[in-house]
C-alpha positions as a Markdown table, in Angstrom:
| # | Residue | x | y | z |
|---|---|---|---|---|
| 1 | Unk | 5.2 | 8.0 | 0.9 |
| 2 | Unk | 8.4 | 6.4 | 2.1 |
| 3 | Unk | 10.7 | 6.4 | 5.1 |
| 4 | Unk | 14.1 | 5.0 | 5.9 |
| 5 | Unk | 14.5 | 2.5 | 8.7 |
| 6 | Unk | 17.6 | 1.2 | 10.3 |
| 7 | Unk | 17.5 | -2.6 | 11.1 |
| 8 | Unk | 17.8 | -3.3 | 14.9 |
| 9 | Unk | 18.9 | -6.4 | 16.8 |
| 10 | Unk | 16.1 | -9.0 | 16.7 |
| 11 | Unk | 14.4 | -7.5 | 13.7 |
| 12 | Unk | 12.9 | -9.7 | 11.0 |
| 13 | Unk | 11.3 | -8.7 | 7.8 |
| 14 | Unk | 8.0 | -10.1 | 9.2 |
| 15 | Unk | 8.1 | -8.0 | 12.4 |
| 16 | Unk | 9.3 | -4.9 | 10.6 |
| 17 | Unk | 6.4 | -5.3 | 8.1 |
| 18 | Unk | 3.8 | -5.8 | 10.9 |
| 19 | Unk | 5.1 | -2.8 | 12.9 |
| 20 | Unk | 4.9 | -0.6 | 9.8 |
| 21 | Unk | 1.5 | -1.8 | 8.5 |
| 22 | Unk | 3.0 | -3.2 | 5.3 |
| 23 | Unk | 4.0 | -6.6 | 3.9 |
| 24 | Unk | 7.3 | -8.4 | 3.6 |
| 25 | Unk | 6.8 | -8.5 | -0.2 |
| 26 | Unk | 6.4 | -4.7 | -0.4 |
| 27 | Unk | 9.6 | -4.2 | 1.6 |
| 28 | Unk | 11.4 | -6.6 | -0.7 |
| 29 | Unk | 10.0 | -4.8 | -3.8 |
| 30 | Unk | 11.0 | -1.3 | -2.5 |
| 31 | Unk | 14.5 | -2.5 | -1.7 |
| 32 | Unk | 15.4 | -4.3 | -4.9 |
| 33 | Unk | 14.3 | -7.8 | -3.9 |
| 34 | Unk | 16.0 | -7.5 | -0.5 |
| 35 | Unk | 17.5 | -10.8 | 0.8 |
| 36 | Unk | 18.6 | -11.3 | 4.4 |
| 37 | Unk | 18.7 | -8.2 | 6.5 |
| 38 | Unk | 21.5 | -7.3 | 9.0 |
| 39 | Unk | 21.7 | -5.1 | 12.0 |
| 40 | Unk | 22.5 | -1.5 | 11.1 |
| 41 | Unk | 21.3 | -1.8 | 7.5 |
| 42 | Unk | 19.1 | 0.9 | 6.2 |
| 43 | Unk | 15.9 | -0.1 | 4.3 |
| 44 | Unk | 13.1 | 1.8 | 2.7 |
| 45 | Unk | 9.6 | 1.3 | 4.1 |
| 46 | Unk | 6.3 | 2.6 | 2.8 |
| 47 | Unk | 4.5 | 5.0 | 5.1 |
| 48 | Unk | 1.0 | 3.6 | 5.4 |
| 49 | Unk | -1.4 | 6.0 | 7.1 |
| 50 | Unk | -3.6 | 3.7 | 9.1 |
| 51 | Unk | -6.6 | 6.0 | 8.9 |
| 52 | Unk | -6.8 | 5.2 | 5.2 |
| 53 | Unk | -6.9 | 1.4 | 5.6 |
| 54 | Unk | -8.5 | -1.4 | 7.6 |
| 55 | Unk | -6.7 | -4.6 | 8.2 |
| 56 | Unk | -8.3 | -7.8 | 7.0 |
| 57 | Unk | -7.1 | -11.1 | 8.3 |
| 58 | Unk | -7.1 | -13.8 | 5.7 |
| 59 | Unk | -9.2 | -16.9 | 6.4 |
| 60 | Unk | -8.9 | -20.4 | 5.0 |
| 61 | Unk | -10.3 | -20.5 | 1.4 |
| 62 | Unk | -9.9 | -16.7 | 0.8 |
| 63 | Unk | -8.5 | -15.3 | -2.4 |
| 64 | Unk | -7.4 | -11.8 | -3.3 |
| 65 | Unk | -10.2 | -11.8 | -5.9 |
| 66 | Unk | -12.8 | -12.6 | -3.2 |
| 67 | Unk | -11.4 | -10.0 | -0.8 |
| 68 | Unk | -11.4 | -7.4 | -3.6 |
| 69 | Unk | -15.0 | -8.1 | -4.4 |
| 70 | Unk | -16.0 | -8.1 | -0.7 |
| 71 | Unk | -14.5 | -4.6 | -0.3 |
| 72 | Unk | -15.5 | -3.3 | -3.7 |
| 73 | Unk | -12.0 | -2.5 | -4.8 |
| 74 | Unk | -10.2 | -3.2 | -8.1 |
| 75 | Unk | -8.1 | -6.5 | -7.7 |
| 76 | Unk | -5.0 | -4.9 | -9.2 |
| 77 | Unk | -5.2 | -2.0 | -6.8 |
| 78 | Unk | -5.6 | -4.3 | -3.8 |
| 79 | Unk | -2.6 | -6.3 | -5.0 |
| 80 | Unk | -0.5 | -3.1 | -5.4 |
| 81 | Unk | -1.5 | -1.8 | -2.0 |
| 82 | Unk | -0.2 | -5.0 | -0.4 |
| 83 | Unk | 2.8 | -5.6 | -2.6 |
| 84 | Unk | 1.4 | -8.9 | -3.7 |
| 85 | Unk | 1.7 | -10.3 | -7.2 |
| 86 | Unk | -1.1 | -12.0 | -9.1 |
| 87 | Unk | 0.7 | -15.4 | -8.8 |
| 88 | Unk | 1.6 | -15.0 | -5.1 |
| 89 | Unk | -0.1 | -17.1 | -2.5 |
| 90 | Unk | -2.0 | -15.7 | 0.5 |
| 91 | Unk | -2.4 | -17.7 | 3.7 |
| 92 | Unk | -4.6 | -17.8 | 6.8 |
| 93 | Unk | -3.9 | -15.2 | 9.4 |
| 94 | Unk | -2.0 | -13.0 | 6.9 |
| 95 | Unk | -2.8 | -9.3 | 7.2 |
| 96 | Unk | -4.2 | -7.6 | 4.1 |
| 97 | Unk | -4.7 | -3.8 | 4.0 |
| 98 | Unk | -8.0 | -2.8 | 2.5 |
| 99 | Unk | -9.1 | 0.8 | 1.9 |
| 100 | Unk | -11.7 | 2.1 | 4.4 |
| 101 | Unk | -15.1 | 2.9 | 3.1 |
| 102 | Unk | -15.5 | 6.1 | 1.1 |
| 103 | Unk | -11.8 | 6.0 | 0.1 |
| 104 | Unk | -11.0 | 6.4 | -3.5 |
| 105 | Unk | -7.7 | 4.7 | -4.4 |
| 106 | Unk | -5.7 | 5.0 | -7.6 |
| 107 | Unk | -2.4 | 3.2 | -8.3 |
| 108 | Unk | -0.4 | 5.3 | -10.7 |
| 109 | Unk | 0.8 | 3.9 | -14.0 |
| 110 | Unk | 3.5 | 4.9 | -16.4 |
| 111 | Unk | 2.8 | 8.3 | -18.1 |
| 112 | Unk | 0.3 | 9.4 | -15.5 |
| 113 | Unk | 0.1 | 13.1 | -15.0 |
| 114 | Unk | -1.4 | 15.1 | -12.0 |
| 115 | Unk | -4.2 | 16.1 | -14.3 |
| 116 | Unk | -5.0 | 12.5 | -15.3 |
| 117 | Unk | -5.0 | 11.4 | -11.7 |
| 118 | Unk | -7.3 | 14.4 | -10.7 |
| 119 | Unk | -9.7 | 13.4 | -13.6 |
| 120 | Unk | -9.7 | 9.8 | -12.5 |
| 121 | Unk | -10.5 | 10.7 | -8.8 |
| 122 | Unk | -12.6 | 13.7 | -9.8 |
| 123 | Unk | -10.8 | 16.1 | -7.4 |
| 124 | Unk | -8.9 | 19.3 | -7.5 |
| 125 | Unk | -5.1 | 19.4 | -7.1 |
| 126 | Unk | -5.5 | 21.2 | -3.7 |
| 127 | Unk | -7.7 | 18.4 | -2.3 |
| 128 | Unk | -5.5 | 15.7 | -3.7 |
| 129 | Unk | -2.3 | 17.3 | -2.2 |
| 130 | Unk | -3.9 | 17.7 | 1.2 |
| 131 | Unk | -4.4 | 14.0 | 1.5 |
| 132 | Unk | -1.2 | 12.7 | 0.0 |
| 133 | Unk | 2.1 | 13.7 | 1.6 |
| 134 | Unk | 4.0 | 13.3 | -1.7 |
| 135 | Unk | 2.8 | 12.7 | -5.2 |
| 136 | Unk | 5.8 | 11.5 | -7.3 |
| 137 | Unk | 3.7 | 9.9 | -10.1 |
| 138 | Unk | 6.0 | 6.9 | -10.2 |
| 139 | Unk | 4.4 | 3.7 | -11.4 |
| 140 | Unk | 2.6 | 1.9 | -8.6 |
| 141 | Unk | 2.3 | 4.8 | -6.2 |
| 142 | Unk | -1.0 | 4.6 | -4.3 |
| 143 | Unk | -2.9 | 7.9 | -4.4 |
| 144 | Unk | -5.9 | 8.3 | -2.1 |
| 145 | Unk | -8.7 | 10.6 | -1.8 |
| 146 | Unk | -11.7 | 10.8 | 0.6 |
| 147 | Unk | -14.3 | 13.6 | 0.5 |
| 148 | Unk | -14.7 | 13.2 | 4.2 |
| 149 | Unk | -11.1 | 14.0 | 4.8 |
| 150 | Unk | -11.4 | 17.2 | 2.9 |
| 151 | Unk | -13.8 | 19.0 | 5.2 |
């Protein structure tokens, strides 16, 4: 899920990311390795539904691997959700999005089909569509499913 945002006076990538529950790296990735931003420029931002994620504040000595283990999530999925590469550094006080408990997360891969995603999450297409505004099946799209959100 994405939205278009027009850069305002005083905006920085950091404050745009914080206001939109995303990361600078993810904004750069979505906008072809965006460099400096300018007032009036349009950029693409991910729509992150806060009800799906909690925010974890990185502490000294944390690693993405340790955070993934703590929250019982696949490391590659955690990296994709946050727009962080395997070789990227994280730093104290950085905000990391982690899926809330009982959330099933799947990051799409090349050649995925709706059927393969449904099989992976063990859900019906109706249930999956109710919880995801758009499913484009492009590589690295985050698909979520919660049985609680389906009642």
